[in-house]
C-alpha positions in Angstrom: 49.9 163.5 12.0 47.3 164.4 14.6 44.0 162.7 14.0 40.9 162.7 16.2 40.1 159.5 18.1 36.8 157.9 18.9 35.6 155.1 21.2 35.1 151.8 19.5 31.6 150.7 18.5 30.3 147.8 20.7 27.4 145.4 20.0 26.5 141.8 20.6 28.2 138.9 18.9 26.1 138.1 15.8 24.5 134.7 15.3 24.8 133.1 11.9 21.3 133.2 10.4 19.7 129.9 9.8 18.8 128.9 6.3 15.0 129.6 5.8 12.8 126.8 4.8 12.6 126.4 1.0 9.1 127.0 -0.2 7.4 127.4 -3.5 7.4 131.1 -4.5 5.5 132.1 -7.6 7.4 135.3 -7.9 10.7 133.4 -8.4 9.2 131.7 -11.5 7.9 135.1 -12.7 11.4 136.4 -12.2 12.9 133.6 -14.3 10.5 134.5 -17.1 11.5 138.2 -16.8 15.2 137.4 -16.9 14.7 135.4 -20.1 12.0 137.6 -21.6 13.9 137.9 -24.9 14.1 134.1 -25.2 10.4 133.7 -24.4 9.5 136.5 -26.8 11.6 134.9 -29.5 10.0 131.5 -29.0 6.6 133.1 -29.0 7.4 135.0 -32.3 8.7 131.9 -33.9 5.6 129.9 -32.9 3.3 132.6 -34.3 5.3 132.8 -37.5 5.1 129.0 -37.8 1.4 129.1 -37.1 1.0 131.6 -39.9 3.1 129.5 -42.3 1.0 126.4 -41.3 -2.2 128.4 -42.0 -0.9 129.5 -45.4 0.4 126.0 -46.5 -2.5 123.9 -45.2 -5.0 123.0 -48.0 -8.5 124.3 -47.4 -11.2 121.8 -46.3 -14.9 122.4 -46.4 -17.5 120.7 -44.2 -21.2 120.1 -44.9 -23.6 118.6 -42.3 -26.8 116.8 -42.7 -29.1 115.9 -39.7 -31.1 112.7 -39.4 -33.5 111.3 -36.8 -33.3 107.7 -35.7 -36.4 106.5 -33.9 -36.6 103.4 -31.7 -39.1 101.5 -33.8 -39.2 97.9 -34.8 -40.5 97.7 -38.4 -39.6 94.1 -39.0 -42.5 92.3 -40.7 -41.4 88.8 -39.5 -44.1 87.3 -37.2 -47.1 88.9 -38.9 -48.8 92.2 -38.0 -48.9 91.6 -34.3 -46.4 94.2 -33.3 -45.0 96.2 -36.4 -44.4 99.4 -34.3 -43.0 97.9 -31.2 -41.2 100.6 -29.2 -38.0 99.1 -27.7 -36.9 101.8 -25.3 -34.7 99.6 -23.2 -32.3 98.4 -25.9 -29.2 100.3 -24.8 -27.2 98.8 -27.7 -29.5 100.2 -30.3 -28.0 103.7 -30.8 -24.4 102.6 -30.5 -25.1 100.0 -33.1 -26.6 102.7 -35.4 -23.6 104.9 -35.0 -21.2 102.1 -35.9 -23.3 101.3 -39.0 -23.1 104.9 -40.0 -19.3 104.6 -40.0 -19.1 101.1 -41.5 -17.3 100.3 -44.8 -20.5 98.7 -46.1 -22.4 102.0 -46.0 -19.4 103.8 -47.5 -19.4 101.3 -50.4 -23.1 102.1 -51.0 -22.3 105.8 -51.2 -19.5 105.1 -53.7 -22.0 103.1 -55.9 -24.7 105.7 -55.5 -22.4 108.6 -56.5 -20.6 106.5 -59.1 -17.3 107.6 -57.6 -15.4 104.7 -59.2 -15.7 106.4 -62.6 -15.1 109.9 -61.2 -11.6 110.9 -62.2 -11.4 113.6 -59.4 -12.1 111.0 -56.7 -10.5 107.9 -58.4 -7.7 109.3 -60.6 -6.3 105.8 -61.4 -9.6 104.4 -62.9 -9.1 105.7 -66.5 -5.4 104.9 -66.6 -6.0 101.3 -65.3 -8.8 100.7 -67.8 -6.7 101.9 -70.7 -3.7 99.8 -69.5 -5.5 96.5 -68.8 -8.8 96.9 -70.7 -11.9 95.5 -68.8 -11.3 95.0 -65.1 -12.2 91.8 -63.3 -14.8 91.5 -60.5 -12.0 91.0 -57.9 -10.2 94.2 -59.0 -13.5 96.1 -58.9 -14.2 94.9 -55.3 -10.7 95.9 -54.2 -11.0 99.3 -55.8 -14.4 99.7 -54.2 -13.0 98.8 -50.8 -10.2 101.3 -51.1 -12.5 104.1 -52.2 -14.9 103.3 -49.4 -12.1 103.5 -46.9 -11.0 106.8 -48.4 -14.5 108.2 -48.3 -15.1 107.0 -44.8 -12.1 109.0 -43.6 -14.0 112.3 -44.3 -17.1 111.3 -42.4 -17.8 112.5 -38.8 -20.8 111.1 -36.8 -21.9 113.5 -34.0 -24.9 112.4 -32.0 -26.9 115.2 -30.4 -27.0 114.6 -26.7 -30.3 113.6 -25.1 -32.0 113.5 -28.5 -32.7 111.1 -31.4 -30.8 113.4 -33.8 -27.4 112.6 -35.4 -25.3 115.0 -37.4 -23.4 113.6 -40.4 -20.5 115.9 -41.3 -18.3 115.3 -44.3 -15.0 117.1 -45.0 -13.6 117.6 -48.5 -11.5 120.0 -50.5 -14.5 120.6 -52.7 -17.5 122.6 -51.5 -20.0 120.8 -53.7 -18.7 117.3 -53.0 -18.8 117.8 -49.2 -22.6 118.6 -49.4 -23.3 115.8 -51.9 -21.4 113.2 -49.9 -23.1 114.2 -46.6 -26.6 113.8 -48.2 -25.6 110.5 -49.9 -24.6 109.0 -46.6 -28.0 109.9 -45.1 -29.9 108.5 -48.1 -27.8 105.3 -48.3 -28.2 104.7 -44.5 -32.0 104.8 -45.0 -31.8 102.5 -48.0 -29.6 100.0 -46.2 -32.0 99.9 -43.2 -35.0 99.3 -45.5 -33.3 96.6 -47.4 -32.0 94.8 -44.4 -35.3 95.1 -42.5 -37.4 93.4 -45.3 -34.8 90.8 -46.2 -36.3 88.3 -43.7 -39.8 89.0 -45.0 -38.6 88.1 -48.5 -37.1 84.8 -47.3 -40.3 83.9 -45.4 -42.4 84.6 -48.5 -40.1 82.5 -50.7 -40.4 79.6 -48.2 -44.2 79.8 -48.1 -44.4 79.9 -51.9 -42.4 76.7 -52.2 -44.6 75.0 -49.7 -47.8 76.1 -51.4 -46.6 74.8 -54.8 -45.8 71.5 -53.2 -49.3 71.3 -51.6 -51.0 72.2 -54.8 -49.2 69.5 -56.7 -50.1 66.9 -54.0 -53.7 67.9 -54.0 -53.9 67.6 -57.8 -52.3 64.2 -57.6 -54.6 63.0 -54.9 -57.7 64.2 -56.8 -56.5 62.5 -59.9 -56.0 59.2 -58.0 -59.5 59.6 -56.4 -61.1 60.0 -59.8 -59.2 57.1 -61.3 -60.0 54.8 -58.4 -63.7 55.8 -58.4 -64.0 54.9 -62.1 -62.1 51.7 -61.8 -64.0 50.5 -58.7 -67.4 51.9 -59.6 -67.6 53.5 -56.1 -70.4 56.0 -56.0 -71.0 56.5 -52.2 -69.4 55.1 -49.1 -70.8 55.2 -45.6 -68.0 55.2 -43.1 -70.4 54.8 -40.2 -71.0 51.2 -41.0 -67.3 50.2 -40.7 -65.1 50.5 -37.7 -61.9 50.2 -39.7 -63.0 53.0 -42.0 -63.8 55.2 -39.0 -60.3 54.6 -37.6 -58.8 55.2 -41.0 -60.6 58.5 -41.2 -59.5 59.5 -37.7 -55.9 58.7 -38.5 -56.1 60.6 -41.7 -57.4 63.6 -39.9 -54.7 63.2 -37.2 -52.0 62.8 -39.9 -53.1 66.0 -41.7 -53.2 67.9 -38.4 -49.7 66.6 -37.7 -48.5 67.7 -41.1 -50.0 71.1 -40.6 -48.4 71.4 -37.2 -45.1 70.1 -38.7 -45.2 72.8 -41.4 -46.0 75.5 -38.8 -43.2 74.3 -36.6 -40.8 74.1 -39.5 -41.8 77.7 -40.5 -41.3 78.8 -36.9 -38.0 77.0 -36.8 -36.8 78.9 -39.9 -38.0 82.2 -38.4 -36.1 81.5 -35.2 -32.9 80.6 -37.0 -33.0 83.7 -39.3 -34.8 86.3 -37.2 -33.3 89.1 -35.0 -31.8 87.9 -31.7 -33.7 90.3 -29.5 -37.1 89.3 -31.0 -36.2 85.6 -30.6 -35.1 86.0 -27.0 -38.2 88.2 -26.1 -40.5 85.6 -27.7 -39.1 82.9 -25.4 -39.4 85.0 -22.1 -41.3 88.2 -22.5 -40.2 90.9 -20.2 -36.9 89.3 -19.1 -34.6 91.2 -21.5 -36.6 94.4 -21.0 -36.1 94.1 -17.3 -32.4 93.6 -17.6 -32.1 96.5 -20.0 -34.0 98.7 -17.6 -31.5 97.9 -14.8 -28.6 98.5 -17.3 -30.1 101.9 -18.3 -30.5 102.9 -14.7 -26.8 102.1 -14.0 -25.7 104.1 -17.1 -27.9 107.0 -16.1 -26.4 106.9 -12.6 -22.9 106.9 -14.2 -23.7 109.9 -16.4 -25.1 111.7 -13.4 -22.1 111.0 -11.2 -19.7 111.8 -14.1 -20.7 115.4 -13.7 -19.3 115.3 -10.1 -16.6 112.7 -10.1 -13.7 112.0 -12.6 -13.7 108.7 -14.4 -10.7 107.6 -12.5 -12.5 107.9 -9.1 -12.8 104.4 -7.6 -16.6 104.5 -7.3 -16.8 105.6 -10.9 -14.4 102.8 -12.0 -16.6 100.3 -10.0 -19.8 101.6 -11.6 -18.2 101.5 -15.0 -17.2 97.9 -14.4 -20.8 97.0 -13.3 -22.1 98.6 -16.5 -19.7 96.5 -18.7 -20.6 93.4 -16.7 -24.3 94.2 -17.2 -23.8 94.5 -20.9 -21.9 91.2 -21.0 -24.6 89.6 -18.9 -27.4 90.9 -21.2 -25.5 89.6 -24.2 -25.0 86.2 -22.5 -28.7 86.0 -21.5 -29.7 86.8 -25.0 -27.4 84.2 -26.4 -28.6 81.6 -23.9 -32.3 82.4 -24.6 -31.8 82.5 -28.4 -30.0 79.1 -28.1 -32.8 77.8 -25.9 -35.4 79.2 -28.3 -33.7 77.6 -31.3 -33.3 74.4 -29.3 -37.0 74.4 -28.4 -38.0 75.2 -32.0 -35.8 72.3 -33.2 -37.1 70.0 -30.5 -40.7 70.9 -31.3 -40.1 70.5 -35.0 -38.5 67.1 -34.5 -41.3 66.0 -32.2 -44.1 66.9 -34.6 -42.0 65.3 -37.4 -41.8 62.1 -35.4 -45.4 62.3 -34.6 -46.2 62.7 -38.3 -44.0 59.8 -39.1 -45.7 57.7 -36.4 -49.2 58.5 -37.6 -48.2 57.8 -41.1 -46.8 54.4 -40.1 -50.0 53.6 -38.1 -52.1 54.8 -41.0 -50.3 52.3 -43.2 -51.1 49.6 -40.8 -54.8 50.5 -40.7 -54.8 50.7 -44.4 -53.5 47.1 -44.7 -56.2 46.0 -42.3 -58.9 48.0 -44.2 -57.6 46.5 -47.4 -58.3 43.1 -46.0 -61.9 44.2 -45.2 -62.7 46.5 -47.9 -59.6 47.7 -49.8 -61.6 49.7 -52.3 -63.6 51.6 -49.7 -60.7 52.4 -47.5 -58.6 53.6 -50.4 -61.4 55.8 -51.6 -62.0 57.3 -48.1 -58.3 57.8 -47.7 -57.9 59.7 -50.9 -60.9 61.8 -50.0 -59.6 62.7 -46.6 -56.1 63.4 -47.8 -57.5 65.8 -50.4 -59.6 67.6 -47.8 -56.8 68.1 -45.3 -54.4 69.2 -47.9 -56.9 71.8 -49.1 -57.3 73.2 -45.6 -53.5 73.4 -45.2 -53.2 75.1 -48.6 -55.7 77.7 -47.6 -53.8 78.5 -44.4 -50.5 78.8 -46.3 -52.1 81.1 -48.9 -53.3 83.4 -46.2 -49.9 83.6 -44.6 -48.3 84.2 -48.0 -50.6 87.1 -48.7 -49.6 88.7 -45.4 -45.9 88.4 -46.1 -46.3 89.7 -49.7 -48.0 92.8 -48.4 -45.1 93.3 -45.9 -42.6 92.9 -48.8 -44.5 95.4 -50.9 -44.1 98.0 -48.1 -40.4 98.1 -49.0 -41.3 100.2 -52.1 -42.8 102.9 -49.8 -39.4 103.1 -48.1 -41.1 103.1 -44.7 -38.2 103.5 -42.2 -37.5 104.6 -38.6 -34.8 107.0 -40.0 -35.6 110.3 -41.7 -33.7 113.3 -42.9 -34.3 116.4 -40.9 -31.9 118.8 -42.6 -30.2 118.2 -45.9 -26.5 119.3 -46.2 -26.0 122.7 -47.9 -22.9 123.8 -49.8 -20.7 125.5 -47.2 -19.8 129.2 -47.7 -16.3 129.1 -46.2 -13.6 126.6 -45.4 -13.8 124.5 -42.2 -10.0 124.2 -41.9 -7.4 125.7 -41.6 -8.6 128.3 -39.0 -6.4 131.3 -38.5 -7.7 131.9 -35.0 -7.0 128.3 -33.9 -3.6 128.2 -35.5 -2.6 131.5 -33.8 -4.0 130.4 -30.5 -2.2 127.0 -30.6 1.0 128.8 -31.7 0.7 131.3 -28.9 0.2 128.5 -26.3 3.0 126.3 -27.7 5.4 129.2 -28.1 4.7 130.5 -24.6 5.0 127.0 -23.0 8.2 126.2 -25.0 9.8 129.5 -24.2 9.0 129.2 -20.5 10.2 125.6 -20.4 13.5 126.6 -22.1 13.8 129.5 -19.7 13.3 127.2 -16.7 15.8 124.7 -18.1 18.4 127.5 -18.7 17.7 128.7 -15.1 18.3 125.2 -13.9 21.6 125.1 -15.7 22.7 128.6 -14.5 24.7 128.1 -11.3 25.4 131.7 -10.6 24.2 133.7 -7.6 21.4 136.0 -8.6 19.5 137.5 -5.6 20.2 138.4 -2.0 17.6 135.8 -0.9 19.6 133.1 -2.6 22.8 134.2 -0.7 21.0 134.0 2.6 19.1 130.8 1.8 22.0 128.8 0.3 25.0 130.0 2.2 23.7 131.3 5.5 25.5 134.6 4.9 23.7 137.8 5.8 23.3 140.3 2.9 24.5 143.6 4.1 23.6 145.6 1.0 22.5 145.2 -2.6 24.3 147.5 -5.1 22.3 147.8 -8.3 23.9 147.8 -11.7 24.6 151.4 -12.7 23.5 150.6 -16.2 20.0 149.8 -14.9 19.8 152.8 -12.5 21.2 155.4 -14.8 17.9 157.1 -15.1 17.7 157.5 -11.3 20.9 159.6 -11.1 20.6 163.2 -10.4 22.9 164.1 -13.3 22.9 162.8 -16.9 26.6 162.3 -16.5 25.8 158.9 -15.0 24.1 157.6 -18.0 27.0 155.2 -18.8 27.7 151.7 -17.5 29.9 150.2 -14.9 33.6 151.0 -14.8 35.2 148.5 -12.4 36.5 145.0 -12.6 39.8 143.6 -13.8 41.5 140.3 -14.5 44.5 139.0 -12.6 47.6 138.9 -14.6 47.4 142.4 -16.1 50.5 144.5 -15.5 50.0 147.0 -12.7 50.4 150.7 -13.3 52.4 152.9 -11.1 50.7 156.1 -11.9 47.0 156.9 -11.4 44.9 156.9 -14.5 43.3 160.2 -15.4 40.1 161.0 -17.1 40.7 161.4 -20.8 38.1 163.5 -22.6 37.1 161.6 -25.6 34.2 161.8 -27.9 31.3 159.9 -26.3 33.5 157.8 -23.9 35.4 158.2 -20.7 38.3 156.2 -19.4 37.9 154.8 -15.9 39.9 152.8 -13.4 40.9 149.3 -14.6 41.3 150.4 -18.2 37.6 150.4 -19.0 35.8 153.0 -20.9 32.4 154.4 -20.0 30.1 155.5 -22.8 28.6 158.9 -22.3 25.1 159.8 -23.1 24.6 162.3 -25.9 24.9 165.8 -24.5 26.8 164.8 -21.4 28.6 167.9 -20.1 31.9 168.2 -18.2 34.4 165.6 -17.2 33.4 162.1 -16.2 33.6 160.8 -12.6 34.9 157.4 -11.5 32.2 154.9 -10.4 34.1 154.2 -7.2 33.5 157.7 -5.9 29.8 157.9 -6.6 28.8 158.5 -2.9 31.1 161.5 -2.8 30.4 163.0 -6.2 26.7 162.1 -6.5 25.4 161.5 -3.0 21.7 161.7 -4.1 21.8 158.7 -6.3 20.3 155.3 -5.4 23.7 153.6 -5.5 25.0 156.1 -3.0 22.0 155.3 -0.7 22.8 151.6 -1.2 26.4 152.2 0.1 25.0 154.2 3.1 22.8 151.2 3.8 25.9 149.0 3.7 27.5 151.3 6.2 24.6 151.0 8.6 24.3 147.2 8.2 28.0 146.8 8.7 28.1 148.9 11.9 25.3 146.8 13.3 26.7 143.4 12.2 29.1 142.7 15.0 29.1 143.0 18.8 32.9 143.2 19.1 35.0 146.2 18.5 34.6 146.8 14.7 37.3 149.1 13.4 39.3 147.1 10.9 37.2 145.6 8.0 38.6 143.8 5.1 36.8 143.6 1.7 37.4 140.7 -0.6 35.6 138.6 -3.3 35.7 135.1 -4.6 37.1 135.9 -8.0 38.4 138.9 -9.9 36.1 141.4 -11.5 33.4 141.3 -8.8 33.8 145.0 -7.7 35.6 144.6 -4.3 37.8 147.6 -4.9 34.7 149.7 -5.7 33.0 148.4 -2.6 36.0 149.1 -0.4 36.5 152.6 -1.7 32.8 153.6 -1.5 32.5 152.0 1.9 35.4 154.2 3.1 33.7 157.2 1.5 30.4 156.7 3.3 32.1 156.0 6.6 34.1 159.3 6.2 30.9 161.1 5.5 30.0 160.4 9.2 32.7 163.0 10.1 35.1 160.4 11.5 38.6 159.7 10.3 38.8 156.7 8.0 41.8 155.2 6.3 41.7 152.7 3.4 44.7 150.4 2.8 45.4 148.8 -0.6 46.6 145.3 0.4 46.2 144.0 -3.1 49.9 143.9 -3.8 49.5 142.0 -7.0 47.0 144.2 -8.8 46.6 147.5 -6.9 43.9 150.0 -7.9 43.2 152.2 -4.9 45.8 154.7 -6.1 44.0 154.9 -9.4 40.6 155.5 -7.8 41.9 158.4 -5.7 44.3 159.7 -8.3 47.4 159.2 -6.2 51.0 158.2 -6.9 51.9 154.6 -6.1 55.6 155.0 -5.9 55.5 154.6 -2.1 53.0 152.9 0.1 52.3 149.8 2.1 55.1 147.8 0.7 57.6 150.5 1.7 56.3 150.7 5.2 56.3 146.9 5.7 59.8 146.6 4.3 61.0 149.5 6.6 62.0 151.8 3.8 59.4 154.5 4.7 57.7 155.8 7.8 53.9 155.5 8.3 53.2 159.2 8.0 55.0 159.1 4.7 52.7 156.6 3.1 49.4 158.0 4.4 47.9 160.4 1.8 44.9 162.6 2.2 42.2 162.6 -0.5 39.6 165.0 -1.8 37.1 163.2 0.4 37.0 164.9 3.8 38.1 162.7 6.7 39.4 160.0 4.3 43.1 159.0 4.0 44.7 156.4 1.7 47.7 154.0 2.1 48.4 152.8 -1.5 50.1 149.5 -2.1 53.4 150.9 -3.3 55.7 149.1 -5.7 55.0 145.5 -6.5 57.0 143.1 -4.2 58.3 139.7 -5.2 56.8 138.1 -2.0 53.4 139.7 -1.3 52.1 136.8 0.8 55.1 136.9 3.2 54.7 140.6 3.7 51.0 140.4 4.5 51.7 137.6 7.0 54.4 139.5 8.8 54.3 141.1 12.2 54.8 144.5 10.7 51.3 144.4 9.2 49.9 143.5 12.6 51.8 146.4 14.2 50.6 148.7 11.4 47.0 147.7 12.0 47.3 148.2 15.7 48.8 151.7 15.1 46.0 152.6 12.7 43.3 151.4 15.2 44.6 154.0 17.6 44.7 156.8 15.1 41.6 156.2 13.0 38.0 155.3 13.8 37.7 152.9 10.9 40.3 151.1 8.8 39.1 149.6 5.4 41.4 147.0 3.8 41.2 146.1 0.1 42.4 142.6 -0.4 42.9 140.3 -3.5 40.2 137.7 -4.4 40.1 135.0 -1.9 40.1 132.1 -4.3 42.8 133.4 -6.5 45.5 133.8 -3.8 45.8 133.3 -0.1 46.4 137.0 0.6 42.8 137.7 1.6 42.9 134.9 4.2 46.1 136.2 5.7 44.8 139.7 6.0 41.4 138.6 7.2 42.8 136.9 10.2 44.2 140.2 11.4 41.0 142.2 11.0 37.7 142.4 12.8 35.9 140.8 9.9 35.6 140.4 6.2 32.9 141.8 3.8 32.4 139.4 0.9 31.7 141.1 -2.4 29.6 138.9 -4.8 28.8 139.9 -8.3 25.3 139.0 -9.3 25.0 136.7 -12.3 28.8 136.1 -12.4 30.0 134.3 -9.3 28.8 130.7 -9.1 27.3 128.9 -6.1 30.3 126.6 -5.9 32.7 129.6 -5.8 30.7 131.3 -3.0 30.5 128.1 -1.0 34.3 127.5 -1.5 35.3 131.0 -0.4 33.0 130.8 2.6 34.4 127.5 3.7 38.0 128.6 3.1 37.5 131.8 5.3 35.7 129.9 8.0 38.4 127.2 8.1 41.0 130.0 8.7 38.7 131.3 11.5 38.1 134.5 9.5 34.9 136.2 10.6 32.5 136.9 7.7 30.5 140.0 8.5 28.2 139.6 5.5 28.0 139.8 1.8 27.4 142.7 -0.7 25.6 141.6 -3.8 27.1 143.8 -6.5 25.8 144.7 -9.9 22.4 143.5 -9.1 19.8 143.8 -11.9 16.2 143.8 -10.8 15.0 142.7 -14.2 17.3 139.7 -14.2 17.0 138.7 -10.6 13.2 139.3 -10.4 11.4 140.6 -7.4 13.5 142.6 -4.9 11.1 145.1 -3.6 12.8 145.4 -0.3 15.9 146.8 -2.1 14.0 149.3 -4.2 12.1 151.3 -1.6 14.4 154.2 -2.0 13.5 154.4 -5.7 9.8 153.8 -5.1 9.6 156.7 -2.6 12.0 159.0 -4.5 14.5 158.9 -1.6 17.9 160.2 -2.4 18.6 163.4 -0.5 22.3 163.9 0.2 23.2 163.3 3.8 25.3 165.7 5.7 28.0 164.5 8.0 26.0 165.1 11.2 22.8 163.5 9.8 24.7 160.5 8.6 26.3 160.1 11.9 23.1 160.1 13.8 21.5 157.7 11.3 24.4 155.2 11.8 
């Protein structure tokens, strides 16, 4: 056979590309979501359906809101009318205390009593049953029931202070429209009543104490007057001049001093009671005016600084943590100062009270001594004067106590006017619609949860998926150059120039299937076409004419994107090595990755350069090249290697110009020994001299050792990797096995690549983007290569 010859192609020796630095690429995560879009969509759909079910099954709740104003005014009547409207602007605990009182169980119990909820069967269903079962309930049972109902009622209350104002919104949630409004208004009214009652409780105690002291003084004055009248009648004393007797003058002075001491003792005792029962802030401020206010001013300044900086820094910022610690320390310091000053004030009041009490007792003792002296001189005159002075001093003390009692009674009567620093701004109205559930919120939460869950599961599945997916992954993980990316024909069917290519892939086989000796033919069937390897390709509706094998796409449909991908493989392969590149082996890691299709289509595109090309089927265990080119497999490579046939007898021309085929021939019992023999080396040397390019189809490298034996005798090996099938471990194992055998790996072909599954691969889709796909002529292709 006379075949044209061509000088070998020379280039520099390639350097293995270094693995690029791994960096965070957002497009990779987007690609993961795109690959698992069905899972994400299903998760999103389930979450939305669950949100709808939750909305339908959740009982409706209504919310009513009342607004109250809490002013910083001290309305305590204790201490007289000196400062009834004292504005305490620096008490930083005032409003937090009011908010806690609004949420206290005591206030909730007041609301339960005011609304008579214990007898309401809708709020307390067990009340009627318990009463019928046990009769009259005890006070302890009523208190326990009241506490439970108060806790239940308090659970529906929400206290929302309006920022930078004195207003507070009281919101109540309930399954009843009317009850939500009634409860919100009842909380506001009960809070006002509780404040009024607590505020005037100390005034009532002071009035009671003053009343008891007044009654005691009145009784003492009456007794002294009776004694004076009786003594005057018995002693016939009409007048008595105290100026004529020194003892009588001393007795009068001591009586006056004793009455002053008693008066002072009563005042100190009253003050002692006020200090022991009065508000702590008022007691501390009475001891050291301005000290507590100054501390609260500093505390307020620090809290204002904290609120200002909180707009800039996060609470976890060290400066914010330090400032927060200073605020808490300041609060504790203020509390400790108040406690110390209150303790000091109470101690002073107690000391003063004990001092005046001892003074009174001392004066009383001295008075008794002077009385005994006066009795010796003029017992009748002294006793008469003593009674008269005692009556006078007790009357003066009685007048003072009556005046103080009148003031406290006026303050107590102010309670009936319900004068308070809390007032209702807006009463709660019956709500028009439910507050919860909210369809918009449920759907929003469902959308977010479903989306996050779906993406999380997709990322988890991606983490578990160990297959090779993209050309970037091949280069990054294995340092193998990607020569070409062959897209899945099922995805690129729309890009084909003829509707005949609307069916899926037709290559791939499993080892162990019995080989066929005759080429398979296209069988016209209804809607399907038989292809090499025993597979069937489903035709699109209306597909005319016979069906073509996928392995011959560059020859039969040269304008398709897949044909252009194989031409890119041809160009990259010719530029991949500096040495003489004439004999190229094609293998894969495992079966079914498309190595036969890659080898046959590579031979086709090389033949399209107008140069003689021969393809050898060295897969002696499962040959398929004869099926691709529709040739007989009765004689072939095995016959030539065993010496039963000449070389020209096993080289067959094909329908592709410039392309010849050497089929495998009959299956031998020792394929590995044949491929490792010198006859194969001699054959390859002969073919080098007669053909420009020799393409060798070998078995999978991990399944048997044939690919390694053949690869040693070639100029290099092209590794075919099927996207989303071959695992990283398999690729790494086949790479290491070939390199250990000193087999040159020219590069990898990523087969059956799906852009939707593998994500972004814009560099491999330019031909589609620009509509490239014109059929190359032999001369043009040769110049391009």
